[in-house]
C-alpha positions in Angstrom: 10.8 43.9 -12.0 8.1 44.4 -9.6 8.8 43.9 -5.9 6.8 40.4 -5.7 9.0 38.7 -8.8 12.1 40.4 -6.8 10.9 38.7 -3.3 10.5 35.3 -5.1 13.5 35.4 -6.8 15.4 35.7 -3.4 17.6 33.3 -2.4 15.9 33.3 1.5 12.4 32.7 0.4 13.7 29.8 -1.3 15.4 28.7 2.2 11.8 29.2 3.6 9.7 27.1 1.1 11.8 24.1 1.3 12.3 24.6 5.3 8.0 24.2 5.5 8.2 21.3 2.6 11.0 19.4 4.3 9.9 19.3 7.7 6.3 19.3 7.2 7.0 16.0 4.6 9.0 14.9 7.4 5.8 15.3 10.3 3.6 13.8 7.5 6.2 10.6 6.6 6.1 10.2 10.8 2.0 10.3 10.9 2.2 7.6 8.0 4.4 5.5 9.9 1.7 5.2 12.6 -1.3 4.3 10.1 0.4 1.2 9.3 -1.5 -0.4 12.5 -4.6 0.0 10.5 -3.3 -2.3 7.6 -4.3 -5.5 9.5 -7.1 -3.7 10.7 -8.8 -1.7 7.7 -6.8 -1.9 4.8 -8.9 1.0 2.9 -9.6 3.1 5.8 -5.4 2.9 5.7 -5.7 4.0 2.1 -7.8 6.6 2.1 -6.1 8.9 5.2 -2.7 8.0 3.6 -4.3 9.5 0.2 -4.8 12.8 2.2 -1.8 12.5 4.1 0.2 12.0 0.3 -1.9 15.2 -0.8 -0.5 17.2 2.1 2.5 16.9 0.4 2.3 16.7 -3.3 0.3 19.3 -3.1 3.0 21.8 -1.9 4.9 20.6 -4.9 1.8 21.9 -7.3 1.1 25.3 -5.3 4.6 26.5 -6.3 3.4 25.9 -9.7 0.1 27.0 -9.7 0.6 30.2 -7.3 3.8 31.1 -6.9 5.4 31.5 -10.4 1.5 31.4 -11.7 2.3 29.2 -14.8 -0.8 28.9 -17.1 -1.9 25.2 -17.7 -4.5 24.8 -20.8 -5.5 21.7 -21.3 -6.8 20.5 -25.0 -9.3 18.0 -25.1 -12.8 17.0 -26.5 -15.2 18.7 -24.4 -17.6 15.4 -24.4 -15.0 13.8 -22.5 -14.0 16.2 -20.4 -16.6 15.8 -17.7 -15.5 11.8 -17.1 -11.6 13.2 -16.0 -11.3 12.4 -12.7 -14.4 10.4 -12.3 -12.7 7.1 -13.4 -9.5 5.3 -13.0 -7.0 5.7 -16.2 -3.5 4.8 -17.9 -2.0 8.1 -18.3 0.6 7.9 -20.8 3.1 11.0 -20.5 6.3 12.0 -22.8 9.4 12.8 -21.1 11.1 15.8 -22.7 11.2 19.0 -19.7 12.5 19.1 -16.1 9.1 20.1 -14.8 6.8 17.4 -16.7 6.2 15.4 -13.4 4.8 18.6 -12.0 2.4 19.9 -15.1 1.4 15.6 -14.8 0.7 16.3 -11.1 -1.3 19.6 -11.9 -3.2 17.9 -14.3 -4.3 15.3 -11.3 -4.7 18.2 -8.9 -7.3 19.9 -11.5 -9.5 17.3 -11.7 -9.3 16.1 -8.1 -6.8 13.1 -8.0 -3.7 13.7 -6.9 -3.8 12.2 -3.9 -4.3 8.7 -5.2 -2.2 9.3 -8.1 0.3 6.3 -9.1 3.5 5.9 -10.9 5.7 3.2 -12.1 9.3 4.3 -10.4 12.5 3.4 -9.8 13.4 1.6 -6.5 15.9 4.1 -5.5 13.1 6.9 -4.9 11.3 4.8 -2.4 14.4 5.2 -0.2 14.6 9.4 -0.7 12.8 10.5 3.1 9.6 12.9 1.8 8.3 12.0 -1.9 10.0 8.7 -1.6 8.3 7.4 1.9 5.0 9.2 0.7 4.8 6.7 -2.3 5.3 3.7 0.1 2.7 4.3 1.9 0.5 5.2 -1.3 1.4 1.2 -3.0 3.4 3.0 -5.5 5.1 0.5 -8.2 8.3 0.4 -7.5 11.1 -1.4 -10.0 15.1 -1.8 -10.0 14.8 -1.9 -13.8 15.8 -5.6 -14.9 12.9 -6.6 -16.3 13.9 -10.1 -15.3 13.8 -9.6 -11.1 10.9 -6.8 -11.6 7.8 -8.4 -13.5 7.0 -10.8 -10.3 6.8 -7.6 -8.2 5.8 -5.5 -10.5 2.8 -8.0 -10.8 2.1 -8.3 -7.6 1.9 -4.4 -6.7 -0.3 -3.8 -10.0 -2.6 -6.3 -8.3 -3.1 -4.9 -5.1 -4.5 -1.5 -6.8 -7.4 -3.6 -7.7 -9.9 -2.4 -5.0 -8.5 0.4 -4.3 -11.1 2.3 -2.8 -10.1 5.5 -4.8 -10.2 7.0 -7.8 -6.8 7.0 -9.6 -4.6 7.9 -12.6 -1.6 5.5 -13.6 1.1 7.7 -14.4 3.6 6.4 -16.9 6.3 7.9 -19.1 7.0 4.4 -21.5 10.0 5.9 -22.6 11.6 4.7 -19.2 14.3 8.3 -19.0 13.5 11.5 -19.9 14.8 12.8 -23.3 18.0 14.1 -24.3 20.0 13.6 -27.6 22.2 12.0 -26.7 20.2 9.3 -25.3 17.5 10.2 -28.7 20.8 8.6 -30.9 21.4 5.8 -29.0 17.4 4.5 -28.5 17.3 5.2 -32.7 19.9 3.0 -33.2 18.5 0.5 -30.9 15.4 1.2 -33.6 17.2 0.2 -36.6 19.1 -2.5 -35.2 15.2 -4.5 -34.3 13.8 -3.1 -37.5 11.2 -0.5 -36.1 10.7 3.0 -37.0 12.7 5.7 -36.0 11.2 8.5 -34.2 12.1 12.0 -34.2 10.9 13.2 -30.6 10.7 10.6 -28.6 12.9 8.2 -27.5 11.6 4.1 -28.2 8.7 3.3 -25.6 9.6 0.5 -23.4 6.4 -1.8 -24.0 7.2 -4.7 -21.0 6.1 -2.7 -18.4 3.1 -1.1 -19.8 2.0 -3.9 -21.7 1.9 -5.7 -17.8 0.4 -2.5 -16.2 -2.7 -2.9 -18.9 -3.2 -6.4 -17.9 -3.3 -6.1 -14.4 -5.2 -3.2 -14.3 -7.9 -4.0 -17.2 -10.9 -4.9 -15.1 -10.0 -1.7 -13.0 -9.6 1.1 -15.5 -11.5 2.6 -17.6 -9.7 4.0 -20.4 -6.0 5.2 -21.6 -5.2 8.9 -21.4 -2.2 9.6 -24.4 -1.2 13.2 -23.3 1.3 15.6 -24.9 3.0 17.8 -23.2 4.6 21.5 -24.8 5.5 24.7 -23.6 5.1 28.0 -26.0 7.5 30.2 -27.5 10.3 27.5 -27.1 10.1 27.9 -23.3 12.8 25.5 -21.3 11.2 25.2 -17.9 12.5 24.1 -14.9 12.5 23.8 -11.1 14.8 26.4 -10.6 12.3 28.5 -12.6 9.6 27.7 -10.7 11.4 28.6 -7.5 12.2 32.3 -8.6 8.5 32.4 -9.4 8.6 32.5 -13.3 5.8 31.8 -15.5 5.7 29.4 -18.1 2.1 28.7 -20.3 2.2 25.1 -20.9 -0.3 23.2 -23.4 -1.4 19.6 -22.5 -3.3 17.9 -25.3 -5.2 14.4 -24.1 -6.1 12.9 -26.7 -7.1 9.2 -28.9 -5.1 7.5 -30.8 -4.1 9.6 -33.9 -4.3 7.7 -36.9 -2.1 8.6 -39.8 -5.3 7.9 -42.1 -7.6 10.3 -40.0 -5.4 12.5 -37.8 -6.2 14.1 -34.6 -8.5 11.9 -33.5 -10.1 13.7 -30.3 -11.8 10.6 -27.9 -10.7 8.4 -25.2 -8.6 5.5 -25.6 -11.2 2.7 -24.3 -9.0 -0.1 -22.3 -10.8 -2.7 -24.3 -8.7 -1.5 -27.5 -5.4 -2.3 -26.3 -4.9 -5.6 -27.2 -4.1 -8.2 -24.5 -1.5 -10.0 -25.8 2.0 -8.8 -24.6 3.3 -9.0 -28.2 0.4 -7.4 -29.8 0.1 -4.3 -27.1 3.9 -3.4 -27.3 3.2 -3.1 -31.5 0.1 -1.2 -30.5 2.8 1.0 -28.3 5.5 1.6 -30.9 2.1 2.7 -33.1 1.1 5.1 -30.7 4.7 6.8 -30.1 4.9 6.9 -34.2 2.0 8.6 -34.3 2.7 10.9 -31.2 5.9 11.9 -33.1 4.1 12.8 -36.3 1.5 15.2 -33.7 4.5 16.7 -31.7 5.7 17.5 -35.4 2.4 19.4 -36.1 2.3 21.0 -32.8 5.9 22.7 -33.4 5.0 23.7 -37.0 1.7 25.5 -35.9 2.2 26.0 -31.9 -1.2 24.5 -31.3 -3.5 21.4 -30.6 -6.3 21.1 -33.0 -8.6 20.7 -29.9 -11.1 22.7 -27.8 -8.8 25.1 -25.4 -9.8 25.0 -21.4 -8.2 25.8 -18.6 -9.3 23.7 -15.6 -10.6 25.9 -12.5 -7.9 26.1 -10.4 -8.8 25.0 -7.3 -8.1 26.6 -3.3 -6.7 23.3 -1.4 -2.9 24.0 -2.7 -2.8 27.0 -1.5 -4.4 26.4 1.3 -2.5 23.7 2.6 0.4 25.4 1.8 -0.8 28.4 4.5 -1.5 26.2 7.1 1.9 24.3 7.6 3.5 28.3 6.6 1.9 29.4 9.6 1.9 26.0 11.6 6.1 25.6 10.9 7.3 29.5 10.8 6.5 30.7 14.0 8.6 28.7 15.9 11.3 28.9 13.3 11.4 32.6 13.8 11.1 32.5 17.8 14.1 30.2 17.9 16.0 33.0 15.6 15.2 35.7 17.6 16.6 33.7 20.8 19.7 32.3 18.9 20.4 36.2 17.6 19.4 37.8 21.3 21.8 35.2 23.0 24.9 36.5 21.4 26.9 33.2 21.5 29.7 33.3 18.9 29.0 29.5 18.8 25.5 29.9 18.7 25.6 32.4 15.5 28.1 29.6 13.8 25.8 27.0 15.0 23.0 28.4 12.8 25.8 29.2 9.8 26.4 25.8 9.5 22.7 25.0 8.9 22.1 27.6 6.4 25.4 26.5 4.4 23.8 22.6 4.7 19.9 24.0 4.0 21.6 25.4 0.8 23.6 23.1 -0.7 20.5 20.8 0.3 18.3 22.9 -1.4 20.7 22.9 -4.5 20.4 19.0 -4.6 16.5 18.6 -4.5 16.5 20.9 -7.3 19.3 19.0 -9.3 17.4 15.9 -9.1 14.7 17.1 -11.9 17.3 19.1 -14.1 18.2 17.0 -17.3 21.9 17.1 -17.4 21.8 15.3 -13.8 19.2 13.0 -14.7 19.8 9.0 -15.2 22.0 7.2 -17.3 19.2 4.4 -17.6 18.3 5.5 -21.4 22.2 5.1 -22.2 23.5 2.3 -20.4 20.3 0.3 -21.6 20.1 1.4 -24.3 23.7 0.2 -25.8 23.2 -3.4 -23.7 19.8 -3.5 -26.0 22.0 -2.9 -28.9 25.0 -5.2 -28.3 22.4 -8.1 -27.9 
């Protein structure tokens, strides 16, 4: 292992990275709180400022993937559509198989300049989480309780509020609702059999109601649907802990149109007008899309590549520059404080410092644990069991 790789694997480096992220994130959250006074005066200015502030937080996560880990992200798509990415509003459908798929989705947004304004459909509990959850609140992210009878009115209202959003945005959506595991897949396929739906080998059944409402509310705002499939070469199993340790992964992201069974691997955009307006028809359309995604996933596992032109979008310097700014701003007072504590020679002071390190260590491990598949939501397990019983 070279010296750089050795340093990246050291826990003290991880603590410093997390210190910068947590302190800078709380500072930004505090600034965002004060931007609320702009909402009744100039709503669009409020939104533009919060897009930039949100970028200061989310770009630090992308920096870890791009610059710290050095992970390669290859995009496979139709060259004719490449120039449209980042220049139009879009709904981006993502598969949900990996611990860092959210990070790769952000990386996709960053490469085309829409990271700060990207939107998601997130569970309500995340809105209470400091830094990212609070950042999302100010970005007008759509939160839901995963109880559709309670969520529908709120989700519709939040989506309609985005119709006059001043920045180009991508609405990232994991239609499966939860991350893929073998247990959830088994339960999901039992539901498919009970409902007479075709079974899937590599995906869970998509949650159609949220997608249908998203399409209905954003139909005149969003120009296209990007159906995106993420995989990692050589059966890599990427984790956030691996990224933090500086491990390099090789991601392949295919952005495509619907794969028709009779005309495989078409490589165009999906104009939103091609997605049915009726909720039941939209549901059928989405199920068909996932059947085709499943066939395509099997093709990737067989060949190890996508049938499209590979492109590596240029890595922009802003994620690194943003992180360096916060590092220079926050590390100096930290080191000065540590030196003063050591020079004091006080046993109480040193014990307090050790206690803070322990708490920080636990906090870092908790943050990483949130992304781990085996610690993920039980939503797919419990909810599918309820569906089967109905």
